[in-house]
One Martini backbone bead per residue (centre of mass of N, CA, C, O) as a GRO file, in nm:
protein
  215
    1MET     BB    1   0.096   0.036   0.025
    2THR     BB    2   0.057   0.356  -0.023
    3HIS     BB    3   0.119   0.670   0.058
    4SER     BB    4   0.030   0.963   0.122
    5ARG     BB    5  -0.030   1.251  -0.095
    6SER     BB    6   0.028   1.565  -0.196
    7VAL     BB    7  -0.214   1.721  -0.418
    8GLU     BB    8  -0.197   1.955  -0.676
    9PRO     BB    9  -0.324   2.131  -0.906
   10SER     BB   10  -0.265   2.230  -1.211
   11ALA     BB   11  -0.161   2.566  -1.344
   12SER     BB   12  -0.122   2.514  -1.625
   13ALA     BB   13  -0.104   2.647  -1.945
   14GLY     BB   14  -0.161   2.544  -2.283
   15ALA     BB   15  -0.290   2.293  -2.330
   16GLY     BB   16  -0.384   2.057  -2.514
   17PRO     BB   17  -0.607   1.883  -2.665
   18VAL     BB   18  -0.887   1.675  -2.555
   19ALA     BB   19  -1.050   1.366  -2.675
   20ALA     BB   20  -0.997   1.191  -2.406
   21LEU     BB   21  -1.083   0.981  -2.126
   22ASP     BB   22  -0.893   0.821  -1.859
   23ILE     BB   23  -1.057   0.616  -1.604
   24PRO     BB   24  -0.909   0.450  -1.368
   25LEU     BB   25  -0.940   0.184  -1.159
   26PRO     BB   26  -0.819   0.085  -0.892
   27SER     BB   27  -0.717  -0.234  -0.830
   28TRP     BB   28  -0.787  -0.245  -0.518
   29VAL     BB   29  -1.091  -0.232  -0.540
   30ASP     BB   30  -1.137  -0.514  -0.664
   31ASP     BB   31  -0.982  -0.663  -0.446
   32GLU     BB   32  -1.183  -0.597  -0.218
   33VAL     BB   33  -1.426  -0.727  -0.351
   34ASP     BB   34  -1.305  -1.014  -0.388
   35ALA     BB   35  -1.258  -1.064  -0.076
   36VAL     BB   36  -1.593  -1.069  -0.016
   37GLY     BB   37  -1.734  -1.107  -0.279
   38ALA     BB   38  -2.004  -1.094  -0.514
   39ALA     BB   39  -2.193  -1.113  -0.248
   40LEU     BB   40  -2.403  -0.893  -0.017
   41PRO     BB   41  -2.698  -0.931   0.148
   42ASP     BB   42  -2.594  -0.746   0.368
   43VAL     BB   43  -2.600  -0.411   0.417
   44GLU     BB   44  -2.366  -0.389   0.622
   45ASP     BB   45  -2.157  -0.521   0.434
   46ARG     BB   46  -2.172  -0.304   0.214
   47MET     BB   47  -2.082  -0.076   0.401
   48ARG     BB   48  -1.812  -0.193   0.490
   49LEU     BB   49  -1.691  -0.176   0.212
   50ALA     BB   50  -1.710   0.130   0.182
   51LEU     BB   51  -1.533   0.192   0.434
   52ARG     BB   52  -1.276   0.054   0.341
   53LEU     BB   53  -1.240   0.222   0.087
   54ALA     BB   54  -1.233   0.499   0.221
   55ALA     BB   55  -0.991   0.446   0.413
   56ARG     BB   56  -0.788   0.374   0.179
   57ASN     BB   57  -0.794   0.605  -0.030
   58HIS     BB   58  -0.629   0.828   0.128
   59VAL     BB   59  -0.376   0.651   0.164
   60GLU     BB   60  -0.331   0.622  -0.152
   61GLY     BB   61  -0.398   0.928  -0.280
   62HIS     BB   62  -0.676   0.972  -0.461
   63GLY     BB   63  -0.855   1.091  -0.212
   64GLY     BB   64  -1.103   1.095  -0.027
   65PRO     BB   65  -1.324   0.946   0.229
   66PHE     BB   66  -1.480   0.799  -0.036
   67ALA     BB   67  -1.757   0.566  -0.107
   68ALA     BB   68  -1.909   0.321  -0.343
   69VAL     BB   69  -2.190   0.090  -0.391
   70VAL     BB   70  -2.318  -0.123  -0.648
   71ALA     BB   71  -2.633  -0.304  -0.609
   72ASN     BB   72  -2.825  -0.572  -0.520
   73PRO     BB   73  -3.051  -0.562  -0.251
   74VAL     BB   74  -3.135  -0.868  -0.254
   75THR     BB   75  -2.860  -1.040  -0.334
   76GLY     BB   76  -2.582  -0.848  -0.326
   77GLN     BB   77  -2.479  -0.788  -0.592
   78ILE     BB   78  -2.189  -0.664  -0.737
   79HIS     BB   79  -2.131  -0.419  -0.983
   80ALA     BB   80  -1.983  -0.177  -0.820
   81ALA     BB   81  -1.699   0.030  -0.732
   82GLY     BB   82  -1.610   0.346  -0.566
   83VAL     BB   83  -1.391   0.629  -0.562
   84ASN     BB   84  -1.221   0.902  -0.493
   85LEU     BB   85  -1.047   1.076  -0.792
   86VAL     BB   86  -0.943   1.370  -0.787
   87LEU     BB   87  -0.632   1.342  -0.748
   88ALA     BB   88  -0.574   1.119  -0.966
   89THR     BB   89  -0.716   1.302  -1.216
   90GLY     BB   90  -0.794   1.621  -1.183
   91LEU     BB   91  -1.117   1.582  -1.126
   92SER     BB   92  -1.395   1.716  -0.966
   93THR     BB   93  -1.618   1.481  -1.050
   94MET     BB   94  -1.459   1.227  -0.903
   95HIS     BB   95  -1.661   1.091  -0.729
   96ALA     BB   96  -1.777   0.807  -0.593
   97GLU     BB   97  -2.055   0.797  -0.725
   98VAL     BB   98  -1.967   0.851  -1.015
   99THR     BB   99  -1.777   0.612  -1.039
  100ALA     BB  100  -1.968   0.379  -0.967
  101LEU     BB  101  -2.191   0.441  -1.175
  102SER     BB  102  -2.017   0.430  -1.429
  103PHE     BB  103  -1.921   0.134  -1.399
  104ALA     BB  104  -2.201   0.009  -1.385
  105GLN     BB  105  -2.306   0.110  -1.659
  106ALA     BB  106  -2.082  -0.020  -1.826
  107ARG     BB  107  -2.125  -0.320  -1.728
  108LEU     BB  108  -2.455  -0.311  -1.790
  109GLY     BB  109  -2.520  -0.129  -2.054
  110SER     BB  110  -2.648   0.141  -1.895
  111TRP     BB  111  -2.761   0.463  -1.808
  112ASP     BB  112  -3.016   0.292  -1.695
  113LEU     BB  113  -3.056   0.109  -1.403
  114SER     BB  114  -3.374   0.044  -1.439
  115ALA     BB  115  -3.325  -0.144  -1.715
  116THR     BB  116  -3.217  -0.432  -1.592
  117GLY     BB  117  -3.472  -0.572  -1.405
  118ASP     BB  118  -3.326  -0.492  -1.142
  119PRO     BB  119  -3.245  -0.390  -0.853
  120VAL     BB  120  -3.081  -0.076  -0.751
  121GLU     BB  121  -2.802   0.017  -0.545
  122ILE     BB  122  -2.658   0.279  -0.339
  123VAL     BB  123  -2.364   0.287  -0.137
  124VAL     BB  124  -2.284   0.533   0.114
  125ASN     BB  125  -2.068   0.703   0.360
  126TRP     BB  126  -2.277   0.938   0.281
  127ARG     BB  127  -2.425   1.196   0.194
  128PRO     BB  128  -2.456   1.344  -0.080
  129CYS     BB  129  -2.359   1.582  -0.250
  130VAL     BB  130  -2.475   1.816  -0.461
  131MET     BB  131  -2.369   1.667  -0.712
  132CYS     BB  132  -2.447   1.361  -0.639
  133TYR     BB  133  -2.745   1.400  -0.614
  134GLY     BB  134  -2.790   1.412  -0.923
  135ALA     BB  135  -2.644   1.154  -1.009
  136VAL     BB  136  -2.831   0.960  -0.855
  137MET     BB  137  -3.108   1.052  -0.969
  138TRP     BB  138  -3.014   0.989  -1.290
  139SER     BB  139  -2.922   0.667  -1.282
  140GLY     BB  140  -3.173   0.450  -1.180
  141VAL     BB  141  -3.193   0.405  -0.904
  142GLN     BB  142  -3.397   0.268  -0.618
  143MET     BB  143  -3.152   0.307  -0.401
  144LEU     BB  144  -3.043   0.482  -0.099
  145THR     BB  145  -2.753   0.418   0.102
  146ILE     BB  146  -2.658   0.551   0.424
  147ALA     BB  147  -2.478   0.632   0.708
  148GLY     BB  148  -2.545   0.952   0.683
  149GLU     BB  149  -2.620   1.282   0.810
  150GLY     BB  150  -2.467   1.599   0.808
  151GLU     BB  151  -2.201   1.812   0.940
  152GLU     BB  152  -1.969   1.619   1.022
  153VAL     BB  153  -1.806   1.595   0.758
  154GLU     BB  154  -1.716   1.897   0.759
  155THR     BB  155  -1.594   1.910   1.043
  156LEU     BB  156  -1.384   1.664   1.010
  157THR     BB  157  -1.264   1.744   0.700
  158GLY     BB  158  -1.345   2.033   0.532
  159PHE     BB  159  -1.559   1.976   0.336
  160ASP     BB  160  -1.766   2.085   0.072
  161GLU     BB  161  -2.112   1.989   0.015
  162GLY     BB  162  -2.311   2.201  -0.009
  163PRO     BB  163  -2.633   2.304  -0.092
  164MET     BB  164  -2.902   2.151   0.079
  165ARG     BB  165  -3.203   2.052   0.075
  166ASP     BB  166  -3.436   1.964   0.312
  167ASP     BB  167  -3.603   1.765   0.089
  168TRP     BB  168  -3.409   1.550  -0.039
  169ALA     BB  169  -3.549   1.274   0.025
  170GLN     BB  170  -3.828   1.337  -0.102
  171GLN     BB  171  -3.718   1.372  -0.392
  172PHE     BB  172  -3.645   1.080  -0.424
  173GLU     BB  173  -3.919   0.948  -0.362
  174ARG     BB  174  -4.075   1.090  -0.598
  175ARG     BB  175  -3.862   0.907  -0.795
  176GLY     BB  176  -3.839   0.606  -0.667
  177ILE     BB  177  -3.627   0.657  -0.422
  178THR     BB  178  -3.501   0.491  -0.168
  179VAL     BB  179  -3.429   0.591   0.173
  180ARG     BB  180  -3.148   0.497   0.377
  181THR     BB  181  -3.023   0.527   0.713
  182ASP     BB  182  -2.800   0.458   0.957
  183ILE     BB  183  -2.545   0.283   0.844
  184LEU     BB  184  -2.282   0.280   1.030
  185ARG     BB  185  -2.226   0.571   1.140
  186ASP     BB  186  -1.987   0.556   1.344
  187GLU     BB  187  -1.787   0.430   1.144
  188ALA     BB  188  -1.790   0.669   0.946
  189LEU     BB  189  -1.690   0.888   1.146
  190ALA     BB  190  -1.415   0.752   1.199
  191VAL     BB  191  -1.301   0.798   0.917
  192PHE     BB  192  -1.319   1.109   0.920
  193ALA     BB  193  -1.150   1.154   1.174
  194GLU     BB  194  -0.888   1.031   1.066
  195TYR     BB  195  -0.854   1.225   0.835
  196GLY     BB  196  -0.867   1.498   1.004
  197SER     BB  197  -0.595   1.419   1.177
  198ARG     BB  198  -0.431   1.476   0.929
  199LYS     BB  199  -0.172   1.682   0.818
  200ASP     BB  200  -0.176   1.566   0.496
  201ALA     BB  201  -0.444   1.651   0.421
  202VAL     BB  202  -0.650   1.700   0.129
  203VAL     BB  203  -0.845   1.990   0.069
  204TYR     BB  204  -1.044   2.035  -0.244
  205ASN     BB  205  -1.157   2.323  -0.245
  206ALA     BB  206  -1.286   2.547  -0.424
  207ARG     BB  207  -1.219   2.862  -0.350
  208ARG     BB  208  -1.056   2.882  -0.106
  209GLY     BB  209  -1.168   3.135   0.119
  210ALA     BB  210  -1.412   3.222  -0.013
  211THR     BB  211  -1.674   3.447  -0.038
  212VAL     BB  212  -2.018   3.447  -0.031
  213ALA     BB  213  -2.231   3.636  -0.182
  214ALA     BB  214  -2.504   3.801  -0.151
  215PRO     BB  215  -2.796   3.838  -0.350
   0.00000   0.00000   0.00000
């Protein structure tokens, strides 16, 4: 296992045109999934997998302590797992939910995960940030399972999760997406606390220190 490294985005200008993006999933993510088996029928076991991935991800230096698992909530079959790859890719959108959903959609061959014929769930080690809120909503999953919600993740890690509407869960439910929360909440908070205690942790909020002007 490699040690964490501080990574700052490149400020160089004048780079040539990019015609394609190559987003590799770290091999250790699939290794972790293979180690627990192809199916995890117990939702707590699926969350434990997400927590292991989140705890390892920042140690590997790929991004923050965030991970997601896309699975069949009935059989527990794992379709894909993803981790935050912002530092590894230099792309701000490569959050864990986006990564996991993208690999699940590619592997299942559909941008609409509700079209697979079986129920699909995404398990995340905290409530999605404001960007991933939309990504989950438009993915076609029928269930969102989270370890918890609240300001603790921002307090413990320093990450900006963005402005979330108060009725965020009801908006999912209106679109046929069941939300369940408080699955291994304390264990998730322990992962965030460990990350926040590290002096070399990289918190990659854009416009850090900027004040948001009132409308």
